[in-house]
KOLPABA-443546 format. One record per residue: residue number from 0; x, y, z of N, C-alpha, C in turn. Coordinates in steps of 0.001 Angstrom, whole numbers, plus 500000, padded with zeros to 6 digits. Layout:
N
    i     n_x     n_y     n_z    ca_x    ca_y    ca_z     c_x     c_y     c_z
  NUM       X       Y       Z       X       Y       Z       X       Y       Z
...
! end
This chain:
69
    i     n_x     n_y     n_z    ca_x    ca_y    ca_z     c_x     c_y     c_z
    0  368788  590779  411027  369322  589540  411626  369449  588308  410533
    1  370404  587701  410485  370582  586487  409666  370279  585151  410349
    2  370092  584163  409564  369777  582765  410265  370698  581869  409401
    3  371281  580897  410092  372213  580045  409497  371681  578553  409786
    4  371299  577735  408789  370869  576426  409117  372136  575463  409085
    5  372594  575245  410485  373766  574382  410644  373690  572994  410126
    6  372363  572584  409882  372239  571136  409541  372644  570958  407922
    7  372829  572052  407318  373105  571992  405869  374624  572382  405684
    8  375259  572728  406736  376595  573379  406747  377607  572182  406375
    9  378591  572386  405649  379564  571508  405318  380812  571843  406373
   10  380814  570793  407214  381573  570955  408429  383106  571057  408209
   11  383640  570796  407087  385174  570726  406866  385471  571939  405975
   12  384623  572895  405898  384789  574030  405171  385365  575240  405961
   13  386599  575717  405488  387153  576764  406271  387676  578042  405500
   14  386760  578365  404480  387084  579348  403620  386895  580858  404203
   15  386082  581068  405133  385687  582292  405602  385618  582420  407150
   16  385684  583489  407679  385587  583577  409111  384271  582998  409641
   17  383219  583144  408927  381810  582475  409108  381861  581044  409185
   18  382633  580328  408211  382982  578986  408215  383578  578503  409486
   19  384581  579315  409857  385356  578880  410900  384547  578920  412204
   20  383821  579998  412339  382979  580070  413666  381857  579056  413595
   21  381275  578775  412402  380154  577849  412526  380774  576361  412717
   22  381916  576204  412296  382577  574937  412364  382757  574727  413994
   23  383341  575891  414533  383608  575792  415942  382357  575643  416846
   24  381221  576326  416566  379973  576217  417251  379428  574812  417153
   25  379412  574250  415941  378756  573009  415794  379605  571842  416332
   26  381020  571933  416456  381741  570856  416927  382541  571311  418167
   27  382252  572182  419012  382958  572773  419978  383237  571629  421138
   28  382242  570821  421148  382485  569614  422189  383639  568741  421861
   29  384129  568795  420619  385228  567888  420127  386580  568497  420428
   30  386515  569838  420568  387889  570490  420717  388241  570964  422177
   31  389583  571227  422245  390267  571837  423418  391390  572628  422941
   32  391908  573324  423953  392971  574319  423531  394153  573478  422884
   33  394438  572280  423402  395470  571471  422902  395258  570815  421679
   34  393920  570628  421210  393541  569859  420073  392640  570748  419172
   35  393103  571757  418606  392227  572588  417930  392820  572635  416447
   36  391997  572320  415413  392484  572185  413981  393178  573601  413757
   37  394188  573493  412883  395108  574605  412607  394269  575755  411928
   38  393177  575392  411282  392290  576323  410551  391577  577274  411610
   39  391290  576609  412785  390613  577213  413810  391587  577995  414821
   40  392686  577997  414558  393640  578580  415570  393689  580109  415466
   41  392700  580821  415602  392528  582200  415514  392320  582798  416959
   42  392658  583839  417318  392527  584341  418618  391080  584238  419325
   43  390099  584664  418597  388750  584537  419119  388324  583148  419439
   44  388704  582255  418531  388262  580765  418693  389055  580260  419812
   45  390327  580431  420035  391162  580057  421124  390640  580470  422211
   46  390303  581776  422508  389773  582316  423751  388415  581572  423963
   47  387567  581344  422868  386332  580700  423361  386604  579387  423710
   48  387435  578705  423188  387645  577207  423616  388187  577191  424927
   49  389015  578108  425405  389572  578147  426750  388516  578505  427605
   50  387537  579403  427341  386428  579722  428209  385512  578395  428508
   51  385304  577794  427307  384359  576573  427478  385038  575591  428277
   52  386335  575324  428198  386947  574379  429022  386947  574793  430511
   53  387120  576138  430782  387097  576599  432101  385622  576350  432668
   54  384515  576630  431912  383300  576522  432421  382860  575166  432593
   55  383421  574151  431961  383162  572697  432122  383795  572101  433306
   56  384637  572820  434168  385289  572272  435183  384392  571887  436468
   57  384747  570861  437055  383904  570595  438390  384196  571591  439307
   58  383576  571727  440435  383810  572771  441441  385265  572433  442081
   59  385600  571317  442175  387104  571041  442711  388043  571256  441674
   60  387867  570903  440429  388820  571332  439515  388931  572944  439309
   61  387684  573397  439446  387828  574933  439325  388597  575613  440482
   62  388385  575193  441742  389074  575441  442769  390663  575433  442650
   63  391001  574271  442194  392304  574009  441776  393075  575006  440762
   64  392237  575192  439795  392521  576107  438597  392743  577403  439181
   65  391769  577980  440021  391994  579344  440524  393045  579675  441464
   66  393286  578454  442233  394509  578566  443131  395817  578799  442364
   67  395871  578304  441192  397196  578301  440260  397286  579741  439615
   68  396169  580356  439430  396276  581722  438594  396537  582953  439576
! end
């Protein structure tokens, strides 16, 4: 098992997949599907962003969302 100290992480570094995922996990609250940095527009992070958006819906918003799909 590995450990990553995110307090020491350089948040604008996007050189590896680990950098991209660490950036996403540290700053996910700032992102949504429509406003995702181009460096983070990879399938897994896009899916994670969409899931976080769905999870943060209010019960009323969730009902509206589910009625559309």
